[in-house]
GUVO-954255 format. One record per residue (C-alpha): residue in three letters; x, y, z. Coordinates in Angstrom, 1 decimal. Each point is the difference from the previous one (the first is absolute). Layout:
BEGIN
NODE  resn      px      py      pz
NODE   ALA       X       Y       Z
...
END
This chain:
BEGIN
NODE  resn      px      py      pz
NODE   ALA   110.9   128.9   136.5
NODE   GLN     3.0     1.1     2.0
NODE   GLY     2.8    -2.4     0.9
NODE   VAL    -1.0    -2.6    -2.6
NODE   ARG     3.0    -1.6    -1.6
NODE   ARG    -0.3    -2.1    -3.2
NODE   GLN     2.3    -2.9    -0.4
NODE   GLY     1.5    -0.4    -3.5
NODE   SER    -0.1    -3.2    -2.0
NODE   PRO     2.7    -2.5     1.0
NODE   SER     2.1     0.9    -3.0
NODE   ASP     0.0     3.7     1.1
NODE   ARG     1.3    -0.8     3.5
NODE   MET     3.7     0.3     0.8
NODE   VAL     2.0    -3.0     1.1
NODE   ALA     0.2    -0.6     3.8
NODE   THR     3.3     0.7     1.6
NODE   GLY    -0.2    -2.4     2.9
NODE   ILE     0.0     2.9     2.5
NODE   ALA    -2.9     0.4     2.4
NODE   VAL    -0.5     3.7    -0.6
NODE   GLY    -0.2     2.4    -2.9
NODE   LEU    -1.8     0.1    -3.4
NODE   ASN     1.2    -3.4    -1.2
NODE   LYS    -0.2    -1.7     3.4
NODE   GLY    -0.7    -3.7     0.2
NODE   HIS     1.4    -3.5    -0.4
NODE   ILE     1.6    -0.7    -3.4
NODE   THR    -2.1    -2.4    -1.9
NODE   THR    -0.2    -1.3    -3.6
NODE   ARG    -3.1     0.8    -2.0
NODE   ARG    -1.9    -3.1    -1.2
NODE   GLU    -1.4     0.0    -3.5
NODE   LEU    -3.6    -1.0     0.6
NODE   PRO    -2.4    -1.2    -2.8
NODE   LEU    -2.6     2.5    -1.1
NODE   ALA    -3.3    -0.2     1.8
NODE   PRO    -3.0    -1.1    -2.1
NODE   ALA    -1.6     3.5     0.6
NODE   ARG     2.9     1.6    -1.9
NODE   ARG    -1.3    -1.4    -3.4
NODE   LYS    -3.6     1.1     0.6
NODE   GLY    -1.4     1.7    -3.1
NODE   PHE     2.1    -1.9    -2.5
NODE   ALA    -2.0    -2.3    -2.2
NODE   GLY     1.3    -3.5    -0.4
NODE   LYS     0.5    -1.7    -3.4
NODE   ARG    -3.3    -1.9     0.2
NODE   VAL    -2.1     3.0     1.0
NODE   LYS     1.6     2.1    -2.8
NODE   PHE    -0.8    -2.7    -2.5
NODE   VAL    -3.6    -0.3     1.1
NODE   ARG    -0.5     3.8    -0.1
NODE   ASP     1.5     0.1    -3.5
NODE   ILE    -2.5    -2.7    -1.2
NODE   ILE    -2.9     1.9     1.6
NODE   ARG     1.1     3.2    -1.6
NODE   GLU     0.2    -1.8    -3.4
NODE   VAL    -3.4    -1.6     0.3
NODE   ALA    -2.0     2.9     1.7
NODE   GLY     1.6     2.8    -1.9
NODE   LEU     0.0     3.6     1.2
NODE   ALA    -2.6     1.7     2.2
NODE   PRO    -1.9     2.9    -1.7
NODE   TYR     2.0     2.7     1.8
NODE   GLU     3.2    -1.7    -1.0
NODE   LYS    -1.1     0.0    -3.7
NODE   ARG    -0.7     3.7     0.4
NODE   VAL     3.5     0.6     1.5
NODE   THR     1.6    -1.9    -2.9
NODE   GLU    -1.9     2.1    -2.5
NODE   LEU     1.2     3.2     1.7
NODE   LEU     3.6    -1.3     0.0
NODE   LYS    -0.3    -0.8    -3.8
NODE   VAL    -1.0     3.6    -0.6
NODE   GLY     2.9     1.2     2.2
NODE   LYS    -2.1     1.4     2.8
NODE   ASP     2.1    -1.4     2.9
NODE   LYS    -1.2     2.5     2.5
NODE   ARG    -3.6    -0.6    -0.7
NODE   ALA     0.6    -3.8     0.1
NODE   LEU     1.5     0.4     3.5
NODE   LYS    -3.0     2.1     1.1
NODE   VAL    -2.4    -2.7    -1.2
NODE   ALA     2.0    -2.8     1.7
NODE   LYS     0.4     2.0     3.2
NODE   LYS    -3.7     0.8     0.2
NODE   LYS    -0.8    -3.7    -0.4
NODE   LEU     2.7    -1.5     2.3
NODE   GLY     0.0     2.6     2.8
NODE   THR     3.6     1.0     0.3
NODE   HIS     2.6     1.8    -2.1
NODE   LEU     2.6    -2.8     0.4
NODE   ARG    -2.5    -2.7    -1.0
NODE   GLY    -1.0     2.1    -3.0
NODE   LYS     3.6     0.5    -1.1
NODE   ARG     0.6    -3.7     0.4
NODE   LYS    -3.0    -1.0    -2.0
NODE   ARG     0.9     2.5    -2.8
NODE   GLU     3.5    -1.5    -0.2
NODE   GLU    -1.4    -3.5     0.0
NODE   LEU    -2.3     0.8    -2.9
NODE   ALA     2.7     1.8    -1.9
NODE   ASN     2.2    -3.1     0.3
NODE   LEU    -2.9    -2.1    -1.1
NODE   MET    -0.4     2.2    -3.1
NODE   ARG     3.7    -0.2    -0.8
NODE   LYS    -0.2    -3.8     0.2
NODE   MET    -3.0     0.0    -2.4
NODE   ALA     1.9     2.3    -2.4
NODE   LYS     3.0    -2.4     0.0
NODE   LYS    -2.2    -3.0    -1.0
END
């Protein structure tokens, strides 16, 4: 669209000069440090949720496709493991994340 201007984030903007015209026009003000909105922490699991999920993982174990992925990782077929995870989970990023999660799980098991 022609003539659409995007405003940068507050940190990108230059300081106002106190002059009514020009690029940095406007009254000189002091920026207030506002607390983060609750929406900013969306997607991060809290302590309790993480604890509950860990217990469930411990009790329920791995899903069949996760067992298959771990087997493939043991043999060293990382790419095939990614393909299996991707097919099951739907997206490349989710597949990569799952493969990494299971690799970390295997590392923990090896340490014990």
